[in-house]
N, C-alpha and C positions, 0 to 999 in steps of 0.2 A: 307168586313169590319172586319170580325173576323180575317181572315188571316193577314191583316195589323196590327191589334192590337197585334196579336201573335208575328209578327216579331218585333214590336217595343219592347215588353216585353223582347224578347230573346236578343235584343241588350242591353237593360239596364242591364239584368242579367250578360251578358258577360262582359260588361264594368265594372261592380262591381267586378266580379271575377278577372279581370285583374288588377284592382287597388289593391285588396287584395293580389294577387300574387306578384305584384310589391313591396308593403310594406314589405311582408315577405322577399323577396329578399334583399331590403335595410337593414332590420333588421339583416339578416344573414351576409351580407357584413361587417356591423358595428361590429358585434361580432368577425368575423374573423380578421378584423383589430385590434380590441381591444386585442385579444389573441396574434397576431403577435407583437404588441407593447409591451405587457407584456413580452414575450420571449426575445425580443430585449433589452429591458431595463434590465432584469435579466442577460442576457449575459454581457452587459455593466458593471453592477454592479459587478459581479464576477470578470471581468477584472481589474477594478480600485482598488477593494479591494485587490486583490492578489499582484498588484503592489505596493500598500501602505504598505502591510504587509511585503514584501520583502525589501522595502526601510527602514522600522523601524528596521529590522532585522540587515542590513548591516551597518546602522547609529550607532546602539548599540554596534556592534562588533568593529567598528573603521575603520580608514583610510586603504584602500587596500581590505577590505572585499567585497565580491561580490556574487551575485546569479544569475543563468541563469533560468528563468521561461518561461513556455509555456502559452501564452494568446491567447484569441480569439477576434478578431475585428469584431463586429456584421456585418450581411449583410446590415443593414440599417443605417450604420455609417454615420455621417456627417463629412467628413474630415476637414472641416473648424472649427469644434468644438472639435477637439483634442488639448487639452492644458495641458502643463506640466510646472508648475512654481509657485512661491509664496506660496509654501507649499501644493499646491493642484494639484490633477490629475483629470482631466475631459475628459469624453468621451461623445460626443453628438451622439444622435441616432434620426432619423426621426420617428416620430409617426404620428397619424392621424391629429393632429392639429398643426404640425409643428416639432420642434426640442425639445427634452427632453435632458437636460445636467444631466449626472450622475457623481458625484464627490465623491472623498475621500481625506481626509486631513491628513497631518503629521504635526508635531511641529518643522520643520526645514526646511532649503532650499533645494529644489530640482530643478534640471536643466535638460531639455531635451538634450539627446546626439545628436551626428551628424546624426543619423537616428533612427526614431521610425515609425513602420508600420502605414499607414493611409488607407489601403484598406482592404475589408473583407477578413478573412482567419484567420488561426492559425500560430503563429510565436514564435520563441524563442527570448527573450528579455533579455538583461543583465542589472543588477541593481547593480551599483558600488558605493562605498563609497570613496569620494574624500575628500581632505583637505577643510573643511568648507561646503560642500554640498554633496548631493547624486545625481548621474548621472543616468538618466532613459532612456535606450536606448544606443546603440553604433554602430557606423559605422564599426569599426574595432575589430575583435576578434583575440587574440593571444593565441597559445597552444603550449607548456606550458608557464606559467607565472614565472616560476623559473627554474634554472638549477642546479643540484647537480651531482657531478662527484666524484668518489672515484678511485684513481689511485695508482699503484706502481710507483717508479721512472723507468724511460725509457719507460714507457707505454703511449699511448695516446688514446683518445677516442673522440666522436662527438655526437651531439644531434641535431635533426631537430626542428626548430621552425617555426610553420605554421602561417601565416597572411591571414585572410580572410576579404573581403570587403562585408558587408551586406547592404551597402547603394545603392543609385541609380546613383551615379556619381563616376569617377575615383578618387582615392586618391593618394597623393604622400607621400611616407614613407621614413625617414631617420634614419638609424641605426648608432650609435656611441658607439663603444666598450671602456669602461673606465676600464683599466687594468694596474696598477702600479706596480705589483709584478714581479721582474725580474727572479724569480725562475720558474715561470710558463709562457709558451708562449701561448696566446690566440689570436684567429683570428675569424673573421666573414666572411666566404667565402674567406679566404685567405688575408683579410685586417682588419684594424681596424675601417672602415667605410663603408657604403653600402647605395646607393640610388635606389629606384625602384618605378614604378607606378603601381597600382593595379586596375584592372578593377572590375566593380560590379560582384559579384559571383565568381570571380577567386581567386585562392590561390597561394601564392608564398612560396616555402619551402626554408629556409635558414638554413645553417649548422654552429653552433658554434663549432670550432675545438680547443680543449684545449690539449696541449701536455706537457709532463714532460720529463726531461732528468736526468739520474743517475749521478748527480754531487754533489760536496759538498754543493752547495747551495740549493739543493732539500730537505729542511727540512720537517720533519713530521708534519702533522697537517693541519690546514685549512688556504686556500688562497682564497681571495675573491675579486670580482670586479662586474661590473653591465654592462648591455646593455641598452642604452638610446634610446627610441623610440619616434620620433616625426612626426607629420603629418601636412598636410595643412587644416585639418578640426577641429583644436583646440582640438584633443584628442592625448594624450600621455601616455606612460607607462615606467616604469623602471623595468627590468627583472634582479633580483639579481642572480649572478653566484657564486657557492661555489665549491672549488676543495679541497678535503681531501687527502692528500698524506699518505699512509699507507705502512706497510710491513718493511722489512729490506733490505737495499741496496745492500748487497753482502755476500758471505760466505757460503750460504746454498742452492744454486740453484743446485739441482740434478734432477729436473723434467723439461722436454722439453715441454710437453704439457699435457693438461687435457681435458676430455669429461664430459658432464653432460646429464643424461637421467632421465625423469619424468614418473611416473606411477600413475594409479588410484587405486592400491591395495597394500596391505601390503606385499604380496608375491613377488612384483616387476615383475609381469608376463605380465600386460597389459600396454604398453607404450602408452602415450598420452601427448599432450601440450595443451589440452583444458579442463577447469575446470569451475565449478559453485561455487558460494558463499557457504560457509560452507563445501565445499569438502576438503578432506585431500590430499595434494600433497606429493607423496612419491618420493624422489630424490635419485639418485646414482651417485656419482662423482668417476672418475677413473684417475689415474695420471700415465704417462708413461715417460720413457727416451728417448733419441735420437734413440734407436734401436727398439723402439716400445714395449719395455717390461715394465711391472708393476713395479713401484718404490714406495718407502715409503717415506712420508713426514708428515708435519703438514698442514691441510687444514682447511680453514675457509669458511663456506658457508653462504651467506646473501641473503635474499629475500626482494625485493623492489616492492612496488605498482606503479601504473603509474605515480604518482606525480613527481619524485620518492621519496618516503619515505620509510626509512628503517623499516622493519617490524618484521625481525627475524635475529639472529646471532647465529651460532653454530660452534664450533671449534672441530676438530676431530684429535686426536693424532695419531702418527705412529702405525700402526697396523700389524706388523710382516712381511712386505714386500708385502702384497697383492695388495696395491695400490687402494683399493676400500673403499669408505666412503658412508654410507647409512644413511638417516634420513628423516623427514617428517615435514610438515608445515601445520596447519589447517587454511584454509581461514576463516576470520570473517563472521559472518552472513550478515553483511553490507558491505562486501568488495567492493571496487571500480571496476567497470567493466572497462575492457581495457587490455593493454598489461602489464603484470607483468614480472619481470626477477628475475632469481637466478644466482648469480655470485659466483664462487668458487675461492679463492685466495690461492695460495701455498706460504709457508712462504719465499721461495727464490725469489719471485717476479712473478711467472707465474699466469695468470688468465684466466678464460674462462666464457662466460655468455650464458645462455639460456633464450629465451623469451616464455612466456605462455600467452595463451588467457583465460581471465576470462569473460564468457558470459555476454553480456548486457541484462538488463531486467530479469535476473534470480531472483533478489531480489531487493526490493525497497519499498519507502513509499511516499505518497503525502498527504499533508494537504488538506482536501476537504473543511471544512467550520468550524462552531462553534456551541457549545451548552453551556447551563447554568444549565443543570441537568444531571441526569443519563439518557443517551440517548437511550439505549436499554437494553434487558434482555437476559440472557445466553440461555434460552430454545428456543427463537425465532431466526429465521434466518433473517438478516438484510442486507445481501449482496448476489448477485447472478449475473451470467453471462447468457445472453440470446442466442439464435441461431445465431446472428450476431456478437457474442463476444463483445457486448456492456456491460458494468458493471453498475449494478444498486444498490443503497443503500438508506435506510431510517433511520430516527432517530428523537427523540424529541429535538427541540431546547430548549423549555421550557415546562411547564405543558400543554400548549394549542396549540403550533405551531409544526406541523408535516413537517419535512423537507424531500425532495427527491432530489438525485444527480444522474446524468449519465455521464459516460465517454464513448466516442466513439474512443479514442486513446490509449487504453490499460493501462488506469489508470494514464496517464501523466497529464491529466487536467480533472476537472469535471465541469459540469454546474449544478447549484443548483436551485431548486424551493421550494416554500412553497406549499406543497400539500394541507394542510388545516391549516388555521390560526384563525379559530373561536374561541370564547372566552372559550368554554367548555374544561374542563380538559380531557385528553386522556391517555390511556394506551400506553405502548411502542408497536411499531409495528412489523409485521412479513411480509416478502416479499418472493415471489416465481417467478421464471422465467420459462417459458414453450414455447420454441421455440421463436416466436416474441412477445408473450403475457407476461405481467408482472402483478402480483397481490399483493396488499398490504392490510392488514387487521389489525384493531385495534378496541378497543371499547370506547364508550363514552356515558354517561348518560344511562347506561343499554341497549345500542344498539350495534350491530356488524356493523361496517362501512368498506366497501371495495371500493378501487379504482382499476380499471383494465385498462390496455392499451394493444391494439392489434397491435400497430405499433412501437414497441421497445421503449415505454416511451416517444414518441413525444406528444401524446394527451392522455387524461384520461377521464373515465366514472366513476360514483359514484352510489352506491346502498347500501341499508340496508337490509340484508336478515333477520335479527332477530332485533325487536324494542322493546324489553322488557326482563327482568330477566337475562340480561348478566352481570356477577359478577367479571370480571377480563379480563386479557390478553388472547389474541386470537392466534390460529395457523392456517396457511393456506399452503396448497401445491396443485399445479395444475400438471396434467399430461394428455396429450391428451385433450380430451374435458371434462375431469373430474376436479372438484375442491373440495378439501376436506377441512373441517373446524372442529377444536376442540375448545371447550370454557367451562367455568364454569357456569352452569345454576343455578340460585338462586331458589331453591326449596321451595316454599312457604309452602309446607306440611311438611318441615323439618326445620322450623324456619329460612328460607332463607339461610340455609347452602347450599353449592354449589355442585351439581351433575357434574361430568366429562362427557361431552356430545359431540356428533358428529352429523353432517349432511353434506350433499354434494349435488353437482348439476352434472348432467351427460350430460348437453348441454352447456357447456361453461359459466355457470352463468345466462342463461335466466331464468330457474326455479330452485327452491331449494327443496330438499326433507325433510322429517319429521326428528325430533330430535331421536336420539338413545342414550340411557343412557349407558355409559361404567362402571362408578363407581357411586354408589348411596350415597348420604349424608343422615345423620339422625340427629335428635335432639329430646331427651327425658328427661324429668324430673320426678324423683321419690322421693317423700318426700323431696322436695326443693333441691334435688341433681340432677344436670343436666349433661348430657353427649352428645357429639357431634362429628361427623366426617364431614369434608368439604374437597373439592378437588380444585386444581388449575392446569391450563395447564402448562407443562414444555417441551413438545416436540412432533413432528410428523415427520415421514419418510415414504416413499413410495417404495415398491418393485413392479413395474408393469409398464404398458405402456398406462394406461387409459381405461382398460376394467372392466367388471363386476367381474373379478377374481383378480384385484389388491389386493396386501397384504399391510395392513396399520398397522404401529407401532405407538403406543401412550404412552406417558410418562405424568403422573400426579403426583402431590405432595399432599399427604394426611396429614392433620392436625387433631389430635385427642385431645379432651379435656374431663375432666380436667387433663389428663395425660401430657398435653403439649409436645406432641410427633409428629415430622414431619418425614414422610418417603416417599421415592419415590416408586411409583407403575407403573407396565408395563402392557399393554394389546395388543393383536394384532388381526386383523380380515383378513380373507383370501377370503372375498366375497365383497370387496369394502365397507366395513363398515356396511353391513346388520346385521351381528352377530359378537359378540366379545368374546374373551376368558375370563376366570377368571383372576382376578388380581394376579400378581406376585410381591412380594416385591423385589426390586433391591438390597437393602442391609439391614441388621438388625439395622443399625445405621442411624441417620439422615444425609441426603445427600444434602448439600446446593447447590443451583444454578446449578441444573443438566442440562446436554445437550445430545441429542439423534441423532445418525446417523446410518446408516445401509449400507451394501453392500450384495445383495441377501438375504439369511437367517441369515446372520451374523450381529447381533445388538450390537452397541457400545454405552455406556453410560458414561459420565464422571461427576464428581461433587467434592465438597470439603467437608472434614470431620474434625471436631474438635478432635484433639489428643492432644499431648503436645503444639502444635501450631495448624495451620491450614494446612492441606494437601489435595493434589488433588489425586483422585483416579480414576481408569479406570475400568469398569464393562463390561463384554462380555458374550453373550450367543447365541447359535444357536438353542436350544430347548425351551427356555423361561420358563422352569420349575424352574430354578435357574440361578444365575449369578455368575461367577468368578469375582474376583477383584484383582488389584495390586496398589500400591502406586507409583506415578509417580515423584513427587518433591523430590529432594535429599536435606538432611540436611547435612552441613559439618560435624558436629560431635554433641555430646550431648550439648555442650555448644553454638553452632551456628546453631540454627534452622531457617528454612525459612518459611515465612508466605504466603501461596499460596491460591488464591481465583479466582473466575470468569473463570472457565474453559469452553472451546468450543471445542467439538469433531468434526472432519471431516473425510472424506475418501479421501485418495491419491491412485487412481487406485483401489486396493482391500484392502489396509492396512489403519489402523486408524492413524490419527494425532491429538494429543491433545494440544491446546493453553491454556495458562493460564497467570495470572499476579502474580508476586513474588516479595517479599523483605525480606531482612534479618529481623528476628523478632526484633532485638534491634535497628534497624535503624530507621531513620526519615520516616514519612508517605509518604514523596515524592519519596522515593527510590523504587518505583514499576517499574519493567521491564516486557516487554512481552517475554514469554518463550514458546518453544514448543518442543515436543518429538515425534519421528516417530517410528512406529512398522515396522521393515523391517527384512526379513530373519528369523522369528521366534522369535525375541527379540526386546525389546525396546532399541533404540540407545540413545546416550547421549543427555541430554537436552541442547538446544542452545538458547542463548539470541538473540532475534530479535532486540530488542532496546538496544542501547548501553549507553543512557542517563538514569538518574534516575528522569525523570521529570513527575512523577505520570502518569504512562501508565497503564490504568486499563480498565475493561469491555470489553476485547477482545472478539469479535464475528466473528466466522468463516464462510465462505461459506460452504454448506453442502458436497461438493465434489471438484475434481480437474478438473471441466469443464473448457475447453480452455488450458488444460495442465498448470494449475496454481493454487496454494493454495493461496486464498485471504481472507482477513479479515479486519475489522475495529476495532479501539479502541479509547478511550479517552485520551487526552494527555493535561498536564498542571496542574499547582499548584493552580491557582485561576480562577474564572469565569470571562469572557467566556473561556471555554476550547476548544481545537482544536478536530475535528473529523479527524482522521488519517487513511488513507488506506494503507495497507501493502499487498505485494505479494511475493511469492517464487515459482520458476519454470520458464519454458520457456515462457509462457503466450503468446498464439496466438494472434496476431494483428487482428483487424476487416478486 
């Protein structure tokens, strides 16, 4: 009897446990589905918003303007709910309870082109401004969309025009050359018309051959026509053709041929045809007669970008019969990647051309998302690369919403999430990448809040290692299994003035150690006269691999009252933060918005100082007893000062690079540009403008080093809220 009763009880307990496990499983599945739906909707939102922004940009610029943007179609897309028209872009995604339509609207007519992707994946999509509407997506891509030639009489040249079919069906293309100028002979593949069919994914290369002859009708100046392109899919283009006849027709031709060589050094010792943005191209032109001897002449050298757009012109006078003409051209910081050319024209009509390669992805920028406030602080790092070469960045959208973005395609596109959008006001964040782990720290309501991911930012966990007395922004760096934190502790024994405080975890954030005070605050009143010292976090850098002997560098900002003095102070630890050195003043003067980076024992600190205007200074030390310093921004003269702020120091290999925002002192507040200077070969190189517009480019924040062979940074752009968050890069930049 007892055995039977026990068996029944066991069955009841087992059934109950099975029911509980089933309910837990169902709850887990529901949460997984909800998270998946959130990610899918977020991807769709990012895509429709990027398409809408691009449409607004080309619509504003006018007919013919176009953008090519890289977008992602989510895995759970409903292809029947992709709709473009009536001023609305809609992307439907399957969610747990059906389909969720994600839309973005513009205030004008938009039309879907012959092809727009409807299957999951990432795609390049053309946005084109037409007469009366904007076209989203295109079956046909043409490169280039214009043709410019500069010719001497009796010379000829040609250009390849490539047609690509990105659709799913063949298209028929008709080309008609409209050319009425009798002084120039123009053909398209030897004729004035051409018809061909283009299969999906295939490309057809056509050559426009424009010839000139040295006769009395070959007048100098511009000659123009165009190539009309029509198709059977209601897409058409007009390719303008411009021929500029230059030079003198006769009388001075003593040169039979010329050569061009290019170099990467001013001594003309290292020949190369491959360059990167901001490089200096050193060129040497030589002219010869029919017996291969150097001869003298007047030579004009012109540099063209891939458009081709004329970028530089230099004329060299006869030079004593040597037949050698040397010069140089500095590529802009935002130089277009592709095939550049240098053409030399001799006054008698002889010319020669050399083609150069300007490497792709060596320099570029991408608009990530938006913000309505100051998104980040200079002393904190807000961008990093992980071990898979994914790019991660964080910022404040407003006082309460913390945004996170990740790029898995080398910064071409970013997926954006709200990491935390609770109503509480937050400080600016700090991010650290450690292999496949990502750490984000900030403070809210006197607490330190940390988000961490162990799968390259795909999922996140949350914890609060400190829940009281946190008085401002926080710094975090992760190395190996160690996570290091710096923060200002509100010391109740010092009138809530802030100690500069450190703590860490040696087990990947599972447990946390005790606080260690680096700089101590105080507050004292004598006979109604009060004095105080308080500290804030401004920088953290690690020299080590995650052991008990890691060297930690810390930078804090000290404020002293009633003197109203703000000074940057530095300290270091050689035992992973167990003990700390005494404080060292970085500068005897106030150093605004300082930034800290290091390589080995070499510590670099940048910041701005108030002189005649505002100047950016670089500070360096290897012993930490004192810091040397040098002024980095350059004022044109005593009447033309630059106003420089928001510096961010980084390490490129072993050398420092300092970024900052700068504008002429007397100019509009909108005229801020992002500038950087590199320390190479024992000296600071010339300052280079990264941004070429004056659209209020501020708060530049650089990655701590050149992980992935890439100097990377983010900054805020725009003259009115909401502002753009922009990603910038310099370098070869390894793809994931």
